[in-house]
NUZA-905784 format. One line per 3 residues: number of its first residue (from 1); for each residue x, y, z of N, C-alpha, C. Coordinates in Angstrom, 1 decimal. Last residue first. Example, Ala and Ser with C-alpha at 12.3 -4.5 7.8 and 13.67 -1.06 7.14 Angstrom:
REM NUZA-905784
2> 12.8:-2.2:7.1:13.7:-1.1:7.1:12.9:0.0:7.9 | 13.2:-5.7:7.8:12.3:-4.5:7.8:13.2:-3.3:7.8
***
This chain:
REM NUZA-905784
101> 29.4:30.9:-11.1:28.2:31.7:-11.5:27.8:31.3:-12.9 | 30.3:28.4:-8.7:30.5:29.1:-10.0:29.2:29.8:-10.4 | 30.0:26.8:-6.5:30.0:28.3:-6.3:30.2:29.1:-7.6
98> 28.3:24.1:-7.8:29.2:24.6:-6.8:28.9:26.1:-6.6 | 26.5:24.9:-10.5:27.4:23.9:-10.1:28.4:24.5:-9.1 | 23.2:25.4:-11.3:24.3:25.9:-10.6:25.2:24.8:-10.2
95> 21.7:25.4:-14.5:21.8:24.8:-13.2:23.1:25.4:-12.6 | 21.6:26.2:-17.0:20.9:27.1:-16.0:21.1:26.5:-14.6 | 23.8:26.3:-19.7:23.4:25.6:-18.5:22.8:26.5:-17.5
92> 22.3:28.3:-22.4:23.4:27.7:-21.6:22.9:27.1:-20.4 | 19.3:27.6:-24.2:20.2:28.5:-23.4:21.2:27.7:-22.7 | 19.1:26.0:-27.2:18.8:25.8:-25.8:19.8:26.7:-25.1
89> 17.8:27.1:-30.3:19.0:27.0:-29.4:18.5:26.9:-28.0 | 15.6:24.9:-31.9:15.8:26.1:-31.2:17.1:26.0:-30.4 | 13.3:23.4:-34.1:14.7:23.4:-33.5:14.9:24.8:-33.0
86> 10.8:21.2:-35.3:11.2:22.4:-34.6:12.5:22.3:-34.0 | 9.8:19.0:-36.6:11.1:19.5:-37.1:11.6:20.8:-36.4 | 7.4:18.5:-35.2:8.6:17.6:-35.0:9.9:18.1:-35.5
83> 6.1:21.6:-33.9:6.2:20.6:-34.9:7.4:19.7:-34.7 | 5.1:22.0:-30.4:5.9:22.4:-31.6:5.9:21.3:-32.6 | 4.1:21.0:-28.2:3.2:21.9:-29.0:3.9:22.3:-30.3
80> 6.1:19.8:-26.9:5.1:18.9:-27.5:4.2:19.7:-28.4 | 7.5:21.9:-25.6:8.0:21.4:-26.9:7.0:20.5:-27.6 | 6.0:22.2:-23.2:6.2:23.3:-24.2:6.5:22.8:-25.6
77> 6.2:19.8:-21.9:4.8:20.4:-22.2:4.9:21.5:-23.2 | 9.0:19.7:-21.7:8.2:18.8:-22.6:6.8:19.2:-22.9 | 9.5:21.8:-19.9:10.1:21.8:-21.2:9.3:20.9:-22.2
74> 8.2:20.6:-17.6:7.8:21.9:-18.1:8.3:22.1:-19.6 | 9.8:18.3:-17.3:8.4:18.2:-17.5:7.8:19.5:-18.1 | 12.3:19.5:-16.7:12.1:18.8:-18.0:10.6:18.6:-18.3
71> 11.7:20.6:-14.2:12.1:21.5:-15.3:11.9:20.8:-16.6 | 10.9:18.2:-12.7:10.0:19.3:-12.9:10.4:20.2:-14.0 | 11.2:14.9:-13.9:11.9:16.0:-13.4:11.1:17.3:-13.7
68> 9.8:12.9:-15.3:9.3:13.4:-14.0:10.0:14.6:-13.4 | 11.3:12.3:-17.5:10.0:13.0:-17.7:9.5:13.5:-16.4 | 13.4:11.0:-16.2:13.7:12.2:-16.9:12.4:13.0:-17.1
65> 12.1:8.7:-15.4:12.7:9.6:-14.4:12.9:11.0:-15.0 | 11.4:7.5:-17.9:10.4:7.9:-16.9:10.9:8.9:-15.9 | 13.9:7.0:-18.9:13.1:8.0:-19.6:12.0:8.5:-18.6
62> 16.5:6.7:-16.4:15.4:6.1:-17.2:14.6:7.3:-17.9 | 18.2:8.0:-14.7:18.8:7.1:-15.7:17.7:6.2:-16.5 | 18.4:9.9:-12.6:17.6:10.1:-13.8:18.1:9.3:-15.0
59> 20.1:9.4:-10.4:18.6:9.5:-10.2:17.8:9.6:-11.5 | 22.8:8.8:-11.2:22.3:8.4:-9.9:20.7:8.3:-9.9 | 23.3:9.8:-13.8:23.7:8.4:-13.4:23.0:7.9:-12.2
56> 22.3:12.5:-13.5:21.8:11.5:-14.6:22.1:10.1:-14.2 | 23.9:13.5:-11.5:22.5:13.4:-11.3:21.9:12.4:-12.3 | 26.4:13.3:-12.8:26.2:12.6:-11.6:24.7:12.4:-11.3
53> 26.1:15.1:-14.9:26.4:13.7:-15.2:26.1:12.9:-14.0 | 23.3:17.3:-14.1:24.7:17.0:-14.2:24.9:15.5:-14.5 | 20.6:18.8:-16.0:21.1:17.8:-15.0:22.6:17.6:-15.2
50> 20.0:20.7:-17.9:19.2:20.7:-16.7:20.0:19.9:-15.6 | 21.4:20.5:-20.2:21.4:21.8:-19.6:20.7:21.8:-18.2 | 20.9:17.8:-20.8:22.2:18.2:-20.3:22.3:19.6:-19.8
47> 18.2:18.1:-21.6:18.6:17.1:-20.5:19.9:17.6:-19.9 | 18.4:19.8:-23.7:17.7:20.3:-22.5:18.0:19.4:-21.3 | 19.7:18.2:-25.6:20.4:19.4:-25.1:19.7:19.9:-23.8
44> 17.7:16.4:-26.2:18.9:15.9:-25.6:19.7:17.1:-24.9 | 15.8:18.0:-27.4:15.4:17.3:-26.1:16.7:16.9:-25.4 | 17.2:18.8:-29.6:16.7:19.8:-28.7:16.4:19.2:-27.3
41> 17.5:16.4:-31.0:18.7:17.1:-30.5:18.3:18.1:-29.4 | 15.3:13.8:-30.1:15.5:15.1:-30.9:16.7:15.8:-30.2 | 16.9:10.6:-29.4:16.1:11.8:-29.1:16.2:12.9:-30.1
38> 17.3:7.3:-28.8:17.3:8.3:-29.8:16.4:9.4:-29.5 | 19.0:6.0:-26.0:17.7:6.3:-26.6:18.0:7.4:-27.7 | 20.9:3.2:-24.7:20.8:4.5:-25.3:19.4:4.7:-25.9
35> 22.5:1.2:-22.2:21.3:1.5:-23.0:21.4:3.0:-23.5 | 26.1:0.9:-22.4:24.8:0.7:-21.8:23.7:1.1:-22.7 | 28.6:1.5:-23.4:28.0:0.2:-23.8:26.6:-0.1:-23.2
32> 29.2:3.4:-20.6:29.7:3.0:-21.9:29.2:1.6:-22.3 | 28.4:4.2:-18.1:27.4:3.8:-19.0:27.8:3.5:-20.4 | 30.1:5.2:-16.1:29.9:3.7:-16.2:28.9:3.3:-17.3
29> 30.2:7.9:-16.3:29.7:7.3:-15.0:29.4:5.9:-15.2 | 30.8:8.7:-18.8:31.7:9.0:-17.8:31.4:8.4:-16.4 | 28.4:8.0:-20.1:29.6:7.2:-20.4:30.6:7.4:-19.3
26> 25.4:8.1:-18.1:26.5:8.8:-18.9:27.7:7.9:-19.0 | 22.8:6.1:-18.8:23.8:6.3:-17.7:25.0:6.9:-18.5 | 21.6:6.6:-21.2:20.8:6.7:-20.0:21.7:6.8:-18.8
23> 22.9:8.4:-23.8:23.2:7.3:-22.9:22.4:7.5:-21.6 | 21.2:9.4:-26.6:21.5:9.8:-25.2:21.7:8.5:-24.4 | 21.9:10.4:-29.9:21.7:9.3:-28.9:22.1:9.8:-27.5
20> 20.0:12.9:-31.7:21.2:12.4:-31.1:20.9:11.2:-30.2 | 19.1:15.0:-34.5:18.8:14.0:-33.5:20.1:13.5:-32.9 | 17.6:17.3:-36.7:18.7:17.0:-35.8:18.3:16.0:-34.7
17> 16.0:15.8:-39.5:15.8:16.6:-38.2:17.0:16.3:-37.3 | 16.3:13.9:-41.5:16.9:15.3:-41.6:16.8:16.2:-40.5 | 13.3:12.3:-40.9:14.6:12.2:-41.6:15.1:13.7:-41.8
14> 11.5:13.1:-37.9:11.6:12.9:-39.3:13.1:12.9:-39.8 | 10.6:11.8:-35.1:11.8:12.4:-35.5:12.0:12.1:-37.0 | 7.4:12.5:-33.5:8.2:11.8:-34.5:9.5:12.5:-34.7
11> 7.2:13.0:-29.9:7.0:13.5:-31.3:7.8:12.7:-32.2 | 7.6:12.3:-27.3:6.6:11.5:-28.0:6.3:12.1:-29.4 | 9.7:13.3:-25.7:8.6:14.2:-26.0:7.4:13.5:-26.8
8> 11.2:10.9:-25.2:11.0:11.9:-24.2:9.8:12.8:-24.5 | 11.4:9.2:-27.4:10.7:8.7:-26.2:10.5:9.8:-25.1 | 10.6:10.1:-30.6:11.4:10.5:-29.4:10.7:10.1:-28.2
5> 10.1:7.6:-33.0:9.5:8.5:-32.0:10.4:8.8:-30.9 | 11.1:7.3:-36.4:11.2:7.0:-35.0:10.5:8.0:-34.2 | 8.8:7.2:-39.2:9.8:7.9:-38.4:9.9:7.4:-37.0
2> 8.3:4.1:-41.0:7.8:5.1:-40.1:8.9:5.8:-39.4 | 8.3:3.1:-44.3:9.0:3.1:-43.1:8.5:4.3:-42.3
***
């Protein structure tokens, strides 16, 4: 049996490597029961550190759209050079929400 492939970074997801399901349309924005994709946990964390739930629902609800986002594209170019079992802490949210710092 072959390891599943992360559709975001195109690396295999070996057994025992942190992984998670990503709802292409966030559950809080009507995506409950909608399509999901299996991702490396690090890839999933980067999506949510980059985009808000509203942005995900409105403009980034496909793998192709996520890959086209400039910050995610830069992350993907970096993480593709890492082994499939690579894991790292993703820094806290770097996007600005309203006037909060």
